[in-house]
N, C-alpha and C positions, 0 to 999 in steps of 0.2 A: 438940795435937801440935803441933808446931812446923815451921813455913814454913820453906822451905829457905833459905838466903839466897841472890839474887841474883849470879849472876858480872858485875863488872866489861863484858861485851861484854854485856849486856840491857839496859842500860837507857833504851832506845828510842832515840827521834833527837836528836841534840842541834840546840840552836835557829837555829849556822848553816846547817844540811841543811835545815832548814825554811825557812830564807829564801831558800838558791837554790833551792828546788821551790815555793816562793811566785814567784821573779822568773822562773824559765821559764815559771808558768801566764801570768803575765802578757805573756810576750811574746808566746805564742801565740798570747792569745785575743788584743792586738795587731793581730799579724797579720790573722788572721782578721777583725777588723771590718773592719779597712785595704779589707783583698780584697776581704768585702761590699761596701762605700760603689763601692769603683768600680767593680765588676759593674752599682752600682743608676745610674751612672752616664753607659754606654757600652746601656746597659739605656734609659732616658731618651731617650741622643742619636738608639738604633735609634731609637722610636717617633717620633719627631719627624724623621727621615727615611724613615721608611713614609707618616707621613700626607703629606709636602709630596711623595714621588712619587708620593699617589693626587688629589691637586691638579694636581699635572701632568698627569698624564694624565685626569682628568677632564677639561681647558682643551682635549689634544690632542683627544680625542673630541667634540667641539667644534667644532675646525679641521673635523675631519674628515668631521659632518653637513654643515655650511657647505659646503665645497670641492664634499661630491658633491650638494648639491641644488643649487644656481645658481654653480658658475662657470661662467664666457661664457670667450672669448678664442680665441685662433688659436694655430697651431703655433708654437713657439716663445718664447711667450707667457705660458701657463699661469703657471708658477713664477709670474711678476711679480702675473698675473690675481688667484692664491688671497693673494701676501701684500697684497693691497692688499684682500679682503675680510677676512682675519687679521687685518689692524689696523685691523679696524672695530667687533671682536668687547671687548667690555669682561671685563677681567680681575676685579672684583668684589674688591676688598685695601680691609684687610688682611683676611686670612684667619686663622683659628684653629687653630692648629696645639697642639695641648696646651694646651688653654688658654688660648694666650696668643697675639697679633697677629704675623702674621708678609706680608709683602709676595712678592706672587709679579712677577714681571719678563715677559715676552714680547719676544725679537727672533728680527725676520724678514729676512731678504738674500737676493732672490732669484735665479737666473744660470736663466736660460731657460725651459726646463719645468718646475726645480726649484726649492725655495722650502729652504731652509737655517732653523730652530726653535731658539730657544736657550729654554730655560728655566733660572730661576735663582730660589732660596726663603734670603730673607735673615729676620731676625728683625726687629719691628716696632717699633728701640727707642724712638723717639720718639714712639711711636703720635699717627702727623700723617701716615702714608703714602705715607713715606720710606722704603725699604731704609735700616738702619744694623746695625753688625755682622758677623759671622764666618757665614761660607755655612751652610746648612744641607745645601741636593741642589743639584742646576746636574743639566740633560739636555737638548740634541741631539741632533736626529732631522734626516733629509734627508727632504722630500717631494716625489713625484713624485706629480702630479695622476692621475687613470684617463682624463681626457679627452687628456692628453697621450700616455697608450699607443697613440694611435691614430692617430698621426705617423707622418708615413712614410721620416722622420729615424732 
């Protein structure tokens, strides 16, 4: 029995159609790959910020503990007394965040019964204990010692 001859429209894909299909697939794969790379960069950045904020929180807990334990002063000077106490607490630099050294800085400013603490975390690219590079995390807070709440002002 003879096979019927294929008509002219039933030959399959042309070489150009195959190339166009491959180009479309390649473009799709490149876009998806770039999206995955960008997502990975943002995930690592978020992890580093989270670890930096945890380091800041640990230091803030130490400040809170020291303030509750040994703060002395008179009304209007509790912020200054707390600043003196906090400046004596070491920061234990460099700190390891995501297996890389980072520097935590603490800047205190007293004003009467309150004190402002500004924290910043930088990568330690010099690996010599000095901050260098882009800011990883920053946080500031104002602290009112419990003892100052007993003041009449």
